[in-house]
C-alpha positions as CSV (number, residue, x, y, z in Angstrom):
1,M,0.0,0.0,0.0
2,S,1.3,3.5,-0.9
3,H,2.3,5.7,1.9
4,Y,1.7,8.9,-0.1
5,H,-0.8,9.7,-2.7
6,L,1.5,12.3,-4.2
7,Y,5.2,13.0,-3.9
8,A,6.2,16.3,-5.5
9,I,9.4,18.3,-6.1
10,G,9.4,22.0,-6.9
11,N,10.4,25.5,-5.9
12,A,9.7,26.8,-2.4
13,L,8.5,30.3,-2.8
14,V,6.6,32.7,-0.5
15,D,4.1,34.7,-2.6
16,T,3.4,38.3,-2.1
17,E,0.4,39.4,-4.2
18,Y,-0.4,42.9,-5.2
19,E,-3.4,44.3,-7.2
20,V,-1.9,46.6,-9.9
21,S,-3.2,48.5,-13.0
22,D,-2.0,47.7,-16.5
23,E,-0.3,51.0,-16.5
24,L,1.8,50.2,-13.4
25,L,2.6,46.8,-14.8
26,N,3.9,48.4,-17.9
27,A,5.9,51.0,-15.9
28,M,7.5,48.1,-14.0
29,G,8.5,46.5,-17.3
30,V,6.9,43.1,-16.4
31,S,5.8,40.6,-19.0
32,K,2.0,40.1,-18.6
33,R,0.6,36.7,-17.8
34,H,4.1,35.1,-17.6
35,M,6.8,34.3,-15.0
36,T,10.0,36.3,-15.1
37,L,13.1,35.3,-13.1
38,I,14.6,38.3,-11.3
39,D,17.7,38.9,-9.2
40,T,18.2,40.9,-6.0
41,P,18.7,44.4,-7.6
42,Q,15.7,43.8,-9.9
43,R,13.6,42.8,-7.0
44,A,14.5,45.9,-5.0
45,E,13.6,48.1,-8.0
46,L,10.2,46.4,-8.5
47,L,9.4,46.8,-4.8
48,T,9.8,50.5,-5.1
49,H,6.8,50.5,-7.5
50,V,4.4,48.7,-5.1
51,Q,5.3,50.6,-1.9
52,G,2.1,51.5,-0.1
53,L,0.0,48.9,-1.9
54,H,-1.8,46.3,0.1
55,A,0.0,43.0,0.0
56,R,-1.1,39.4,0.7
57,R,1.5,36.9,1.8
58,T,1.0,33.1,1.4
59,G,2.9,30.0,0.8
60,G,3.4,29.4,-2.9
61,G,5.4,27.7,-5.5
62,S,3.6,25.8,-8.2
63,A,4.0,22.2,-6.9
64,G,3.7,23.5,-3.4
65,N,0.2,24.8,-4.2
66,T,-0.6,21.5,-5.8
67,V,0.4,19.3,-2.8
68,V,-1.4,21.6,-0.4
69,A,-4.6,21.4,-2.4
70,L,-4.3,17.6,-2.4
71,A,-3.6,17.5,1.3
72,Q,-6.5,19.9,2.1
73,L,-8.8,17.5,0.3
74,G,-7.7,14.7,2.6
75,G,-4.8,13.1,0.6
76,K,-1.3,12.4,1.8
77,A,1.4,14.4,0.2
78,F,5.2,14.8,0.5
79,Y,7.1,17.9,-0.9
80,S,10.8,18.1,-1.6
81,C,12.0,21.7,-1.7
82,R,14.6,24.1,-0.3
83,V,14.4,27.2,1.9
84,A,16.9,29.3,3.7
85,D,17.4,29.8,7.5
86,D,15.4,33.0,7.6
87,E,11.9,34.3,8.5
88,L,10.4,33.4,5.1
89,G,11.9,29.9,5.3
90,A,10.3,29.4,8.7
91,F,7.0,30.7,7.4
92,Y,7.1,28.3,4.4
93,S,8.0,25.3,6.4
94,Q,5.3,26.0,9.0
95,D,2.8,26.5,6.2
96,L,3.4,23.1,4.8
97,Q,3.1,21.5,8.3
98,T,-0.1,23.4,9.0
99,N,-1.6,22.0,5.8
100,G,-0.6,18.5,6.6
101,V,2.1,18.1,4.0
102,A,5.2,16.0,4.9
103,T,8.5,17.6,3.7
104,N,12.2,17.1,3.7
105,L,12.5,20.5,5.5
106,T,11.7,18.8,8.8
107,H,14.8,16.5,8.4
108,T,17.4,19.1,7.2
109,Q,19.0,22.1,8.6
110,A,18.3,25.2,6.5
111,Q,21.4,27.1,5.2
112,A,22.1,30.8,5.3
113,G,20.7,32.9,2.5
114,Q,17.3,34.1,1.4
115,T,14.2,32.0,0.9
116,G,12.8,32.3,-2.6
117,S,9.9,34.7,-3.1
118,C,7.5,35.6,-5.9
119,M,5.9,39.0,-6.5
120,V,2.4,38.2,-8.0
121,L,1.0,41.2,-9.8
122,V,-2.8,40.9,-10.6
123,T,-4.4,43.2,-13.1
124,P,-8.1,44.1,-13.2
125,D,-8.6,41.5,-16.0
126,A,-7.7,38.8,-13.4
127,E,-4.4,38.0,-15.2
128,R,-1.4,37.3,-12.9
129,S,2.1,38.2,-13.8
130,M,4.9,36.8,-11.7
131,C,8.4,38.0,-10.8
132,T,10.3,35.2,-9.1
133,F,13.4,35.6,-7.0
134,L,14.6,32.0,-6.6
135,G,17.0,32.6,-3.7
136,A,17.7,29.3,-1.8
137,T,15.5,27.3,-4.1
138,S,18.0,27.9,-7.0
139,Q,20.3,25.4,-5.1
140,L,17.6,22.7,-4.7
141,D,19.4,19.4,-5.5
142,A,19.1,15.7,-5.1
143,K,19.8,15.9,-1.3
144,A,16.2,17.1,-1.0
145,L,15.0,13.7,-2.3
146,H,13.7,11.0,0.0
147,P,14.0,7.9,-2.3
148,Q,12.2,5.6,0.2
149,D,9.2,7.9,0.2
150,I,9.2,8.3,-3.6
151,A,9.1,4.5,-3.8
152,K,6.1,4.3,-1.5
153,S,4.0,6.9,-3.4
154,Q,1.3,6.5,-6.0
155,I,2.4,9.5,-8.2
156,Y,5.6,11.4,-8.5
157,Y,5.0,15.0,-9.7
158,M,7.5,17.4,-11.2
159,E,7.2,21.2,-11.5
160,G,8.2,22.4,-14.9
161,Y,9.8,25.5,-13.4
162,L,12.7,23.3,-12.3
163,A,13.9,23.2,-15.9
164,A,15.5,26.6,-15.3
165,S,17.7,25.2,-12.5
166,P,20.6,22.8,-13.4
167,T,20.6,21.2,-9.9
168,G,16.8,21.3,-9.5
169,L,16.4,19.6,-12.9
170,E,18.9,17.0,-12.1
171,A,17.1,16.2,-8.8
172,A,13.7,16.1,-10.6
173,V,15.0,13.6,-13.2
174,Q,16.8,11.5,-10.5
175,G,13.5,11.3,-8.6
176,R,11.7,10.3,-11.8
177,Q,14.2,7.5,-12.3
178,I,13.5,6.3,-8.7
179,A,9.8,6.5,-9.3
180,T,10.0,4.5,-12.6
181,E,12.2,1.8,-10.9
182,H,9.5,1.3,-8.3
183,K,6.5,1.5,-10.7
184,V,5.4,4.8,-9.3
185,Q,3.4,6.9,-11.8
186,T,4.9,10.1,-13.1
187,A,3.4,13.5,-13.7
188,L,4.7,16.9,-15.0
189,T,3.2,20.4,-15.4
190,L,4.7,22.5,-18.2
191,S,4.3,25.4,-15.8
192,D,4.8,28.5,-18.0
193,V,5.5,29.5,-21.6
194,S,8.8,31.0,-20.5
195,M,10.0,27.5,-19.5
196,I,9.1,26.2,-23.0
197,N,10.8,29.0,-24.8
198,F,14.0,29.0,-22.8
199,C,14.3,25.7,-21.0
200,R,12.6,23.2,-23.4
201,A,15.5,20.7,-23.1
202,G,15.0,20.5,-19.4
203,L,11.3,19.8,-19.8
204,E,12.1,17.1,-22.4
205,A,14.5,15.5,-19.8
206,M,11.7,15.4,-17.3
207,I,9.3,13.9,-19.8
208,G,11.9,11.3,-20.7
209,N,10.4,8.3,-22.5
210,G,6.9,9.3,-21.5
211,L,4.8,10.2,-18.5
212,D,1.5,9.0,-16.9
213,Y,0.1,12.5,-16.5
214,L,0.9,15.8,-18.3
215,F,-0.7,19.2,-17.4
216,A,-0.7,22.2,-19.7
217,N,-2.8,25.2,-20.3
218,E,-3.8,26.2,-23.9
219,E,-1.1,28.8,-24.4
220,E,1.6,26.4,-23.1
221,A,0.3,23.7,-25.4
222,Q,0.3,25.9,-28.4
223,T,3.8,27.1,-27.7
224,W,5.1,23.6,-27.1
225,C,3.6,22.3,-30.4
226,G,4.1,25.4,-32.5
227,A,0.5,25.2,-33.6
228,T,-2.9,26.5,-32.7
229,E,-5.0,23.8,-34.3
230,L,-6.5,21.6,-31.5
231,D,-6.2,18.3,-33.3
232,T,-2.5,18.9,-34.0
233,I,-1.8,19.9,-30.3
234,I,-3.7,16.9,-28.9
235,G,-1.9,14.6,-31.3
236,Q,1.5,15.9,-30.2
237,L,0.8,16.0,-26.5
238,S,-0.8,12.6,-26.3
239,A,2.5,11.1,-27.5
240,L,4.1,12.4,-24.3
241,A,1.8,11.0,-21.6
242,K,-0.9,8.4,-21.1
243,T,-3.2,11.0,-19.8
244,V,-3.0,14.7,-20.8
245,C,-5.0,17.5,-19.1
246,L,-5.3,20.5,-21.4
247,T,-6.9,23.3,-19.4
248,R,-8.6,26.1,-21.3
249,G,-9.9,28.6,-18.7
250,S,-13.6,29.4,-19.2
251,K,-13.8,26.7,-21.9
252,G,-13.1,24.0,-19.4
253,C,-10.6,21.3,-20.0
254,I,-9.9,18.4,-22.3
255,V,-8.7,15.0,-21.0
256,V,-6.9,13.0,-23.6
257,Q,-6.1,9.3,-23.2
258,G,-4.7,7.9,-26.4
259,N,-7.4,8.3,-29.0
260,Q,-10.0,9.1,-26.4
261,R,-10.8,12.8,-25.9
262,T,-13.2,14.0,-23.2
263,E,-14.3,17.6,-22.9
264,V,-15.1,18.6,-19.4
265,P,-17.0,21.9,-19.1
266,A,-15.9,24.7,-16.8
267,V,-17.9,25.9,-13.9
268,P,-19.2,29.4,-14.7
269,T,-17.5,32.0,-12.4
270,K,-16.3,35.6,-12.5
271,A,-12.5,35.4,-12.4
272,V,-10.7,38.1,-10.3
273,D,-7.3,36.4,-9.9
274,T,-6.0,33.5,-12.0
275,N,-2.9,33.0,-9.7
276,G,-2.8,29.3,-8.6
277,A,-5.6,28.1,-11.0
278,G,-3.4,25.5,-12.8
279,D,-1.8,24.4,-9.5
280,M,-5.2,23.9,-7.9
281,F,-6.5,22.0,-11.0
282,A,-3.6,19.6,-10.8
283,G,-3.9,19.1,-7.0
284,A,-7.7,18.4,-7.2
285,F,-7.3,16.2,-10.3
286,L,-4.6,14.1,-8.7
287,Y,-6.6,13.8,-5.5
288,G,-9.5,12.4,-7.6
289,I,-7.3,10.0,-9.5
290,T,-5.7,8.6,-6.3
291,H,-9.1,8.3,-4.7
292,G,-10.9,6.1,-7.2
293,Q,-12.3,8.7,-9.6
294,S,-12.1,8.4,-13.4
295,P,-10.0,11.0,-15.2
296,A,-13.2,12.7,-16.4
297,Q,-14.6,12.8,-12.8
298,A,-11.3,14.0,-11.5
299,A,-11.2,16.8,-14.1
300,A,-14.8,17.8,-13.2
301,L,-13.8,18.1,-9.5
302,A,-10.6,20.0,-10.5
303,N,-12.6,22.5,-12.6
304,R,-14.8,23.2,-9.6
305,A,-11.8,23.8,-7.4
306,A,-10.1,26.0,-10.0
307,A,-13.2,28.0,-10.5
308,A,-13.4,28.7,-6.8
309,V,-9.7,29.8,-6.5
310,V,-9.9,32.2,-9.5
311,S,-13.1,33.8,-8.0
312,Q,-11.1,35.2,-5.1
313,H,-7.8,36.9,-4.6
314,G,-5.0,34.6,-3.5
315,N,-3.5,31.3,-4.8
316,R,-5.1,28.9,-2.4
317,L,-8.4,28.0,-0.7
318,T,-9.0,27.0,2.9
319,A,-9.2,23.3,3.6
320,A,-12.9,23.8,4.7
321,H,-13.8,25.5,1.4
322,L,-12.1,22.8,-0.6
323,Q,-13.7,20.0,1.4
324,Q,-17.1,21.6,0.9
325,I,-16.5,21.8,-2.9
326,H,-15.7,18.1,-2.8
327,A,-18.8,17.3,-0.7
328,D,-21.0,19.2,-3.1
329,F,-19.4,17.5,-6.0
330,Q,-20.1,14.0,-4.6
331,K,-23.8,15.0,-4.1
332,A,-24.2,16.3,-7.7
């Protein structure tokens, strides 16, 4: 019997979210809707633009959001990541523990430095633009892996953002090899168009000779395939994984399994903040899959959870809210 439903590896980032105008976003020189890596001087410069604006601080990181969602729904999750010995690192570690996620952080002494952080800039059209300072997570490496826990998990999940980190990528691929050796299913999220444009070789290394699950939104899929025609995109992506989840915002999602294609409608909602939508979808979907649901059922639950998270500001829901969504879903 598996000890964990999901074992994930990814960047440990503390999110600080601001509501900004398009004019301010342009003045800051930030690429809209995408993730941009920044260094210490750039971060200091960007912070001058948002002085005085209300800020929300939460635990973040793409795979971090996913494991928290799965754990809040009642699943068992383990997260491999890296923080520094500072206030943000303590905040991040405590946040995982509060949400019931097991982690390597409880077994290792954090090193000096700065914990990674992400400025999330949300414009009135609900789009999120991210400026990520990797800090300590840029040094994430294979020492963060717990091979014995990977071997006892149902699914091993990789965050595509690790393609930008040589040591993080190496760790993700090493974990994937351990998972494969122990017949643990594998999953990857493509994460962001920037990863596809600049770090495609790293993503290809994580895909290896094929995955069990692949998550991508429509823009990522189009960029990966160099095409906009849906049949072409689905044909290419289905060669990479046994199950592909193609999320399409208000158009819902498409679950592809070989030649079988299932369109799962979105839950109508007014989006105010898309930060965390894809992460939430993956967490709820993988919860469903590891708890006896079919891919179509899991995608329907995931659409409900994603709709709820985009209808509010912030990248996560409370455990109570997520559990209520699940309860309502089971009654439907």
